[in-house]
C-alpha positions as CSV (number, residue, x, y, z in Angstrom):
1,M,7.9,-11.9,-12.4
2,P,8.3,-8.0,-11.7
3,I,5.7,-5.7,-13.3
4,Q,6.9,-2.7,-15.0
5,A,5.9,0.8,-13.8
6,V,5.0,3.0,-16.7
7,Q,3.5,6.3,-15.1
8,H,3.8,8.1,-11.8
9,V,0.5,9.3,-10.7
10,R,1.0,11.0,-7.2
11,K,2.5,10.9,-3.9
12,M,0.6,8.9,-1.0
13,R,0.5,9.7,2.5
14,G,2.5,7.9,5.2
15,G,6.1,7.4,6.4
16,A,7.5,5.3,3.7
17,Q,6.7,8.0,1.2
18,S,5.0,5.6,-1.3
19,H,3.7,6.7,-4.7
20,L,0.7,5.6,-6.8
21,M,2.0,4.4,-10.0
22,R,0.4,2.9,-13.1
23,C,2.0,-0.3,-14.3
24,A,2.3,-2.2,-17.6
25,D,-0.4,-4.9,-16.5
26,G,-3.0,-2.0,-16.6
27,H,-3.3,-1.7,-12.7
28,H,-2.3,1.0,-10.2
29,Y,0.0,0.2,-7.4
30,V,1.3,1.9,-4.3
31,V,4.9,1.5,-4.6
32,K,7.4,1.7,-1.7
33,F,11.2,2.0,-2.6
34,A,14.0,0.4,-1.2
35,N,15.5,3.6,0.1
36,N,12.3,4.6,1.9
37,P,12.9,6.5,5.3
38,Q,11.4,3.8,7.3
39,H,13.7,0.9,6.6
40,P,14.4,-1.3,3.8
41,R,13.0,-4.2,5.3
42,V,9.6,-2.7,5.3
43,L,9.3,-3.9,1.8
44,V,9.9,-7.7,2.7
45,N,7.7,-7.4,5.8
46,D,4.9,-5.9,3.5
47,W,5.2,-8.7,1.0
48,L,5.2,-11.5,3.8
49,G,2.4,-9.9,5.9
50,T,0.3,-9.4,2.8
51,R,0.8,-12.9,1.5
52,L,-0.1,-14.4,5.3
53,A,-3.1,-12.2,5.2
54,E,-4.2,-13.7,1.9
55,M,-3.5,-17.1,3.0
56,I,-6.0,-16.8,5.9
57,G,-8.6,-15.1,3.8
58,L,-8.2,-11.4,4.9
59,P,-9.2,-8.6,2.4
60,V,-5.7,-7.2,1.4
61,P,-4.4,-5.7,-1.9
62,V,-2.7,-7.9,-4.3
63,P,1.1,-7.6,-3.6
64,A,3.6,-7.3,-6.5
65,I,7.1,-6.7,-7.1
66,V,7.4,-3.5,-9.3
67,D,10.4,-2.7,-11.4
68,V,10.8,1.2,-11.6
69,H,13.2,2.0,-14.4
70,P,15.7,4.8,-13.7
71,W,14.6,6.8,-16.6
72,L,11.2,7.2,-14.8
73,V,12.6,8.2,-11.7
74,E,15.2,10.7,-13.4
75,H,12.4,12.3,-15.5
76,T,9.6,12.5,-13.0
77,P,10.4,15.5,-10.6
78,D,7.8,14.4,-8.1
79,L,9.4,11.0,-7.6
80,R,11.5,12.1,-4.8
81,L,12.4,11.2,-1.1
82,E,11.9,14.1,1.2
83,L,14.2,14.2,4.2
84,C,15.2,17.1,6.6
85,G,14.1,19.6,3.9
86,Q,16.3,17.8,1.2
87,R,15.0,16.0,-1.8
88,K,16.9,13.1,-3.4
89,M,15.8,10.4,-6.0
90,F,14.2,7.3,-5.1
91,T,16.3,4.1,-5.9
92,A,15.2,2.6,-9.2
93,G,14.7,-0.8,-9.6
94,L,12.8,-3.6,-7.8
95,S,10.2,-2.2,-5.2
96,F,7.3,-3.4,-3.4
97,G,3.8,-2.8,-4.9
98,S,0.4,-2.9,-3.4
99,R,-2.3,-3.0,-6.1
100,Y,-4.7,-0.1,-5.5
101,V,-7.9,-1.3,-4.0
102,V,-10.1,-0.1,-6.8
103,P,-9.1,1.5,-10.1
104,P,-8.9,5.2,-9.7
105,M,-11.5,5.9,-12.2
106,E,-13.9,3.2,-11.0
107,G,-14.3,3.9,-7.3
108,Q,-13.7,6.1,-4.2
109,V,-11.1,5.2,-1.5
110,Y,-11.2,6.7,2.0
111,D,-8.7,6.1,4.6
112,Y,-11.2,7.1,7.4
113,L,-14.9,6.4,8.0
114,P,-16.8,8.2,10.9
115,E,-17.7,5.5,13.6
116,G,-21.4,5.8,12.8
117,M,-20.6,4.7,9.2
118,L,-19.1,1.3,10.1
119,G,-22.5,-0.3,9.9
120,R,-22.0,0.3,6.0
121,V,-19.0,-1.7,5.9
122,R,-19.6,-4.9,4.2
123,N,-16.9,-7.1,5.8
124,I,-16.8,-5.6,9.0
125,N,-16.1,-9.1,10.7
126,S,-12.7,-9.2,9.1
127,F,-11.5,-6.6,11.8
128,A,-11.3,-9.6,14.3
129,G,-9.3,-11.5,11.7
130,V,-6.7,-8.7,11.2
131,L,-6.4,-8.0,15.0
132,A,-5.2,-11.5,15.6
133,L,-2.9,-11.4,12.7
134,D,-1.4,-8.0,13.9
135,K,-0.8,-9.6,17.2
136,W,0.7,-12.9,15.8
137,T,3.0,-10.9,13.5
138,C,4.1,-8.3,16.0
139,N,2.8,-5.4,14.1
140,A,4.5,-2.3,15.5
141,D,2.3,0.1,13.7
142,G,-1.5,1.4,14.0
143,R,-3.6,-0.8,11.7
144,Q,-4.4,1.1,8.3
145,V,-7.5,0.3,6.3
146,A,-8.7,1.5,2.9
147,F,-12.4,1.9,2.8
148,W,-13.7,1.8,-1.0
149,R,-16.8,1.5,-2.9
150,R,-17.7,1.9,-6.6
151,P,-20.2,4.6,-7.7
152,R,-23.8,4.0,-6.8
153,E,-22.9,1.4,-4.2
154,R,-24.0,2.2,-0.6
155,K,-21.7,-0.1,1.2
156,F,-18.1,-0.1,1.6
157,N,-15.4,-2.6,1.4
158,A,-12.4,-2.6,3.9
159,S,-9.0,-3.5,2.7
160,F,-6.2,-4.0,5.2
161,I,-3.3,-2.2,3.8
162,D,0.4,-1.6,4.8
163,Q,2.0,-4.3,6.5
164,G,5.4,-2.9,6.5
165,Y,5.7,-2.8,10.2
166,F,5.1,-6.5,10.8
167,F,7.6,-8.4,12.4
168,N,8.7,-5.4,14.5
169,A,9.5,-3.2,11.4
170,G,13.1,-2.7,10.9
171,E,14.2,-4.0,14.4
């Protein structure tokens, strides 16, 4: 059952030009649209890859189908695809959503940790499992990790994000 997007929060980094959105279930999701610049297939790849990772016990965000209403796209100026210096609206409708690893007001998220801090990652052994998964599914992209922690925690959690280039991306 799709989850309704209710608010645009901000643009995220990356080639798919994803956006962080608050949804009707109270969670935030990183949303990839069907007309993203990478390929429409990356949405299905991300869904399948994330589900496979879940099944073998790897820490990945909860995947979801997010319904983005045309009104929200039309009335949110930042919700635009940027290609070759031109801006156009994202395609409204069903999109892939990856639940944000920790609610924005409840923790900090980093996309990089210096090598010297890797000893402060709780689930460091999961990296071996995701390497095997990446090889098995022909991940054609570099591995992305969201390191997160709640306030006052010293250790980080690693969540493996962006499985869009699994199965050789759009090829």
